C-alpha positions as CSV (number, residue, x, y, z in Angstrom):
1,X,-23.2,8.1,1.9
2,X,-20.2,5.7,1.9
3,X,-16.7,7.0,1.8
4,X,-13.5,5.0,1.3
5,X,-10.3,6.5,2.8
6,X,-6.9,5.3,1.7
7,X,-4.3,6.7,4.1
8,X,-0.5,6.5,3.3
9,X,-1.1,3.0,1.9
10,X,1.5,0.8,0.3
11,X,1.4,-2.7,-1.0
12,X,4.4,-4.8,-2.1
13,X,4.9,-8.3,-3.4
14,X,8.4,-9.5,-2.4
15,X,10.7,-6.8,-3.8
16,X,8.0,-5.3,-6.1
17,X,6.2,-2.2,-4.8
18,X,2.8,-2.2,-6.5
19,X,1.3,0.8,-4.5
20,X,3.6,3.3,-2.9
21,X,2.3,5.6,-0.1
22,X,-1.0,6.5,-1.7
23,X,-3.5,8.7,0.1
24,X,-6.9,9.4,-1.5
25,X,-10.6,9.7,-0.7
26,X,-13.4,8.0,-2.8
27,X,-16.8,9.4,-2.0
28,X,-20.3,9.3,-3.4
29,X,-20.7,9.7,-7.2
30,X,-18.7,8.2,-10.0
31,X,-14.9,8.2,-9.8
32,X,-12.6,7.1,-12.6
33,X,-9.3,5.4,-11.7
34,X,-6.6,6.0,-14.4
35,X,-3.1,4.8,-14.9
36,X,-0.8,3.0,-17.3
37,X,-0.7,-0.8,-17.3
38,X,1.1,-2.0,-14.2
39,X,0.5,1.3,-12.4
40,X,-1.2,-0.4,-9.4
41,X,-4.9,0.2,-10.2
42,X,-6.0,-3.5,-9.7
43,X,-4.0,-3.7,-6.5
44,X,-5.7,-0.6,-5.1
45,X,-9.1,-1.9,-6.1
46,X,-8.4,-5.3,-4.4
47,X,-7.4,-3.5,-1.2
48,X,-10.6,-1.4,-1.3
49,X,-12.6,-4.6,-1.9
50,X,-11.0,-6.4,1.0
51,X,-9.2,-9.0,-1.1
52,X,-5.7,-7.7,-0.3
53,X,-4.3,-6.3,2.9
54,X,-2.2,-3.1,2.9
55,X,1.5,-3.7,3.6
56,X,1.5,-0.3,5.4
57,X,-1.1,2.3,5.9
58,X,-4.9,1.8,6.1
59,X,-7.9,1.4,3.8
60,X,-11.2,2.1,5.6
61,X,-14.9,2.5,4.8
62,X,-16.6,5.2,6.9
63,X,-13.8,4.8,9.4
64,X,-13.9,1.0,9.6
65,X,-11.1,-1.1,8.4
66,X,-12.0,-3.1,5.3
67,X,-9.5,-6.0,5.6
68,X,-10.9,-9.0,7.5
69,X,-14.1,-7.2,8.3
70,X,-17.0,-9.4,7.2
71,X,-19.6,-6.8,8.0
72,X,-18.1,-4.5,5.4
73,X,-18.5,-7.0,2.6
74,X,-22.3,-6.4,2.9
75,X,-21.7,-2.9,1.6
76,X,-19.2,-3.5,-1.2
77,X,-19.8,-5.0,-4.6
78,X,-16.6,-5.9,-6.6
79,X,-16.3,-6.6,-10.3
80,X,-12.7,-7.9,-10.9
81,X,-10.9,-7.8,-14.2
82,X,-9.9,-11.5,-14.0
83,X,-12.2,-14.1,-15.5
84,X,-12.2,-16.4,-12.5
85,X,-15.7,-17.9,-12.9
86,X,-17.5,-21.3,-12.6
87,X,-18.0,-22.1,-16.2
88,X,-20.1,-25.2,-15.5
89,X,-22.8,-23.1,-13.8
90,X,-25.5,-21.2,-15.7
91,X,-25.6,-17.4,-15.3
92,X,-28.6,-17.7,-13.0
93,X,-26.9,-20.4,-10.8
94,X,-23.8,-18.2,-10.5
95,X,-25.7,-15.1,-9.3
96,X,-28.0,-17.2,-7.0
97,X,-24.9,-18.6,-5.4
98,X,-23.6,-15.1,-4.7
99,X,-27.0,-14.1,-3.4
100,X,-27.0,-17.0,-1.0
101,X,-23.6,-16.0,0.3
102,X,-25.3,-12.8,1.5
103,X,-28.2,-14.6,3.0
104,X,-30.5,-13.6,0.1
105,X,-32.7,-15.7,-2.2
106,X,-33.5,-16.2,-5.9
107,X,-35.6,-13.0,-6.0
108,X,-32.5,-10.8,-5.4
109,X,-30.6,-12.8,-8.0
110,X,-33.4,-12.3,-10.6
111,X,-33.5,-8.6,-10.0
112,X,-29.8,-8.3,-10.4
113,X,-29.9,-10.2,-13.7
114,X,-32.7,-8.0,-15.0
115,X,-30.7,-4.9,-14.0
116,X,-27.8,-5.9,-16.3
117,X,-30.2,-7.3,-19.0
118,X,-29.0,-10.9,-18.8
119,X,-32.4,-12.6,-18.3
120,X,-32.4,-13.9,-21.9
121,X,-29.2,-15.9,-21.3
122,X,-29.5,-16.7,-17.6
123,X,-30.1,-20.5,-18.2
124,X,-27.1,-20.9,-20.5
125,X,-23.8,-22.2,-19.1
126,X,-21.2,-19.5,-18.5
127,X,-18.8,-21.5,-20.7
128,X,-20.9,-20.4,-23.7
129,X,-20.9,-16.7,-22.8
130,X,-18.9,-14.1,-24.7
131,X,-16.6,-11.8,-22.8
132,X,-19.2,-9.0,-22.7
133,X,-21.8,-11.4,-21.3
134,X,-19.3,-12.6,-18.6
135,X,-18.7,-9.0,-17.7
136,X,-22.5,-8.5,-17.2
137,X,-23.0,-11.6,-15.1
138,X,-20.1,-10.6,-12.9
139,X,-21.8,-7.2,-12.6
140,X,-25.1,-8.9,-11.6
141,X,-23.3,-10.9,-8.9
142,X,-21.7,-7.7,-7.5
143,X,-25.1,-5.9,-7.4
144,X,-27.1,-8.8,-5.9
145,X,-27.0,-7.5,-2.4
146,X,-27.6,-3.8,-3.4
147,X,-24.3,-2.4,-2.2
148,X,-23.6,1.2,-1.3
149,X,-20.1,0.9,-2.8
150,X,-19.3,-0.6,-6.3
151,X,-15.7,-1.2,-7.4
152,X,-15.2,-2.2,-11.0
153,X,-11.8,-3.1,-12.7
154,X,-12.0,-2.6,-16.4
155,X,-15.8,-3.3,-16.6
156,X,-16.2,-2.3,-20.2
157,X,-13.8,-4.9,-21.6
158,X,-15.4,-7.1,-24.3
159,X,-18.7,-5.2,-24.4
160,X,-20.3,-4.1,-27.6
161,X,-21.4,-0.5,-28.0
162,X,-25.0,-1.1,-26.9
163,X,-23.8,-3.0,-23.8
164,X,-21.3,-0.3,-23.0
165,X,-23.9,2.4,-23.2
166,X,-26.3,0.5,-21.0
167,X,-23.5,0.0,-18.3
168,X,-22.6,3.6,-18.5
169,X,-26.2,4.6,-17.9
170,X,-26.4,2.2,-15.0
171,X,-23.3,3.5,-13.3
172,X,-24.3,7.1,-13.9
173,X,-27.7,6.4,-12.3
174,X,-26.1,4.7,-9.3
175,X,-23.8,7.7,-8.8
176,X,-26.7,10.0,-8.9
177,X,-28.4,7.9,-6.3
178,X,-25.6,8.8,-3.9
179,X,-23.7,5.5,-4.2
180,X,-19.9,5.4,-4.3
181,X,-18.8,4.0,-7.7
182,X,-15.2,3.6,-8.7
183,X,-14.1,2.1,-12.0
184,X,-10.9,1.7,-13.9
185,X,-10.7,1.9,-17.6
186,X,-8.1,2.3,-20.3
187,X,-10.7,3.9,-22.6
188,X,-10.3,7.6,-21.8
189,X,-13.4,8.7,-23.7
190,X,-15.6,6.6,-21.4
191,X,-14.0,8.0,-18.3
192,X,-14.4,11.5,-19.6
193,X,-18.1,10.9,-20.3
194,X,-18.9,9.1,-17.1
195,X,-16.7,10.2,-14.2
196,X,-17.3,13.4,-12.3
197,X,-13.9,12.9,-10.5
198,X,-10.7,11.2,-11.5
199,X,-7.8,9.6,-9.6
200,X,-4.5,9.0,-11.4
201,X,-1.9,6.4,-10.4
202,X,1.5,6.4,-12.1
203,X,4.1,3.8,-11.2
204,X,2.3,3.0,-7.9
205,X,2.1,6.6,-6.8
206,X,-0.8,9.0,-6.6
207,X,-0.3,11.5,-9.4
208,X,-3.4,13.7,-9.5
209,X,-7.0,14.0,-8.1
210,X,-10.1,15.9,-9.0
211,X,-11.8,17.2,-12.2
212,X,-9.4,16.8,-15.1
213,X,-10.0,20.3,-16.4
214,X,-9.0,21.7,-13.0
215,X,-5.9,19.4,-13.0
216,X,-5.0,20.7,-16.4
217,X,-5.1,24.3,-15.2
218,X,-2.8,23.5,-12.3
219,X,-0.1,22.2,-14.7
220,X,1.6,25.6,-14.8
221,X,4.8,24.0,-16.3
222,X,2.8,23.0,-19.5
223,X,1.7,25.8,-21.9
224,X,-2.0,25.8,-22.6
225,X,-2.9,25.4,-26.3
226,X,-5.8,27.1,-27.9
227,X,-7.3,27.1,-31.4
228,X,-8.5,30.7,-32.2
229,X,-10.4,31.8,-35.3
230,X,-11.1,35.5,-35.8
231,X,-12.0,38.1,-38.4
232,X,-8.3,39.1,-38.7
233,X,-6.0,36.3,-37.6
234,X,-2.7,38.0,-38.5
235,X,-3.6,41.2,-36.7
236,X,-4.7,39.3,-33.6
237,X,-1.5,37.2,-33.7
238,X,0.7,40.3,-33.8
239,X,-1.1,41.8,-30.8
240,X,-1.0,38.6,-28.7
241,X,2.6,37.6,-29.3
242,X,3.7,41.0,-27.8
243,X,2.4,39.9,-24.4
244,X,4.5,37.6,-22.1
245,X,1.5,35.4,-21.4
246,X,1.8,34.0,-24.9
247,X,4.8,31.7,-25.7
248,X,4.1,31.1,-29.4
249,X,1.6,31.4,-32.2
250,X,1.3,29.4,-35.4
251,X,-0.9,30.4,-38.3
252,X,-2.6,27.3,-39.6
253,X,-3.5,28.3,-43.2
254,X,-5.3,25.0,-44.0
255,X,-7.6,25.4,-41.0
256,X,-7.8,29.2,-41.1
257,X,-6.9,29.5,-37.4
258,X,-4.3,30.5,-34.9
259,X,-2.6,27.8,-32.8
260,X,-1.7,29.7,-29.6
261,X,0.5,28.5,-26.7
262,X,-0.3,30.4,-23.4
263,X,2.1,30.1,-20.5
264,X,-0.1,32.1,-18.1
265,X,-3.6,30.8,-18.2
266,X,-5.2,33.5,-16.1
267,X,-3.5,36.4,-17.8
268,X,-4.2,35.0,-21.3
269,X,-7.9,34.5,-20.7
270,X,-8.2,38.2,-19.8
271,X,-5.8,39.4,-22.5
272,X,-7.6,37.7,-25.5
273,X,-11.0,39.4,-25.3
274,X,-9.4,42.8,-24.4
275,X,-7.0,42.7,-27.3
276,X,-9.8,41.7,-29.7
277,X,-12.0,44.6,-28.5
278,X,-9.2,47.2,-28.6
279,X,-8.2,46.1,-32.2
280,X,-11.7,45.8,-33.5
281,X,-11.3,42.1,-34.2
282,X,-14.3,39.7,-33.9
283,X,-13.5,36.4,-32.2
284,X,-15.2,33.5,-34.0
285,X,-13.9,30.4,-32.2
286,X,-11.8,30.0,-29.0
287,X,-11.3,26.4,-28.0
288,X,-8.7,24.7,-25.8
289,X,-6.9,22.0,-27.8
290,X,-5.2,20.2,-24.9
291,X,-7.8,20.2,-22.2
292,X,-9.2,16.8,-23.0
293,X,-8.8,13.9,-20.5
294,X,-6.5,12.3,-23.0
295,X,-4.1,15.3,-23.0
296,X,-4.2,15.6,-19.2
297,X,-3.4,11.9,-18.8
298,X,-0.6,12.0,-21.4
299,X,1.0,15.0,-19.5
300,X,0.8,13.1,-16.2
301,X,2.3,9.8,-17.3
302,X,5.2,11.5,-19.2
303,X,6.0,14.1,-16.5
């Protein structure tokens, strides 16, 4: 059960601060790393993978420093976003070379290629590969030594829908096995489907951590929005708007629903069923309209 600890870590390049005093813990399971372009995600991943040293603070794996620790590299697999590959090699030769760096042979390379479904193209030169195929052969090279930690920077780039689903299933399975998997992605739907935990970086700083639904409920400065359908929308609206937990209600005639803004999440969730019962109104649909990962991410980056 591997755990990465990032403790008050900063990294700067000249006068540019890429990561600013970040503290977070990445444990077993699948974690999604989110942030706008230039937020510092790749810098963080490179520090976790041992490719960059922290300017201040520390990055450790189970209490051991990652930077310049060769033993640690046996436990970490890294899939970088950059396309720095040896195009004159075949896919098989590329993965075998990575296996040999770990003191392993062709059998380990063949297993890794099979895991990412690249056996059919393993003898073609990498120069002939599509972007999605390059991503998968990079994944094979990261898996060749069976690491307990897997770090992936935008791994779904260039993949077609079938390849994307296969990789999502693979990462989910690895997380369920107890491995520590962290991936960054700009496709929020994939993060929402795959990650049990998210970490959000905004302008180099740590903005949020945890389950995105719990993060949303902690945003007390943002009204919670609900779509409510009932047997008597107007009567229900009149009863709800009288309570201070409700900031505003709009009647959507085209959808046949109420659009409710609640400023007190806990009070409103108790109020709604009680009002419906007391007024003899039947609730047909009650659904949050801003509790998606996309809404949470939008709130965090515009705060």
